[in-house]
N, C-alpha and C positions, 0 to 999 in steps of 0.2 A: 504494499500499500504505499502511496506517496505522501508526503508531508503534508500536514493540515496547513490550509490556507486561512489567514485571518484578514478581516476588514473590519472598518468602522462605520456603522449605521448611525446617522444623526438624526434624532427625532425630539422635538420639545427641548432642545438645547442639551440634550444627553447623548454622548457618543458612545453607543453600545458595541462592545467587542464580539463580533461574531466569527466563530470558528467552523470551517467547513471542510469536508472530505467527500471524494467520490463524485459521482455524476448519475444522473437519472432522476427519477421522481424524488421529491423532497421529503426528508424526514427530519421532523423538528423535535428536538431533544431538550427539555427545561430543567434545570437544576432546581434543588429544593434549598431550604434555609438550613445552615449557612455554607452551602457548598459553592463551587464555581463549574464551569463547562468540563472541568477535568473529570468530575463525577461520572461522565459518560465515556471517557477514554475507552474502555475495555468493551464498550457495547457499539460505539459508532462505526468501529471497523466491520463489524458482521454484516449489515447491509450496503457498506459502501462500494463494493464492487459493482452493484447495480442500482444504488440510490445515492442521493446527495444528502449526506449527513450534516445537519446545522445544529450547533450547540453554542448559543449565545452566553456571555455572563451577564446575568439579570443586574439591574440597577443596584449600584452600590455594592457589587461583589466582583472579585476577580479583577479584570482589567477594564471593567465598566464604572467609571468614577463619576461622582456628582460633586457639586459644590455644597457648603455647609446650610444652604437655604433649602436644598431639596428634601421634603419630608418623606422617609422611608419607614414610619412607623404604622402599625396596623391600624 
């Protein structure tokens, strides 16, 4: 499997780190609290030969940062 690609997607002033691997139909994998995209590392390669695995870092986790004014509380 080739290396994981990373890109930044900007929405509402937040640059979300999105990690991708493979090609084909999209498979979106979202991590829980307090994980990062790496929670899916062992899983994303399974469908990657025929699917496009997408594992973003959710707001305020991993490589997706916010400023102090962004409310991440429940």
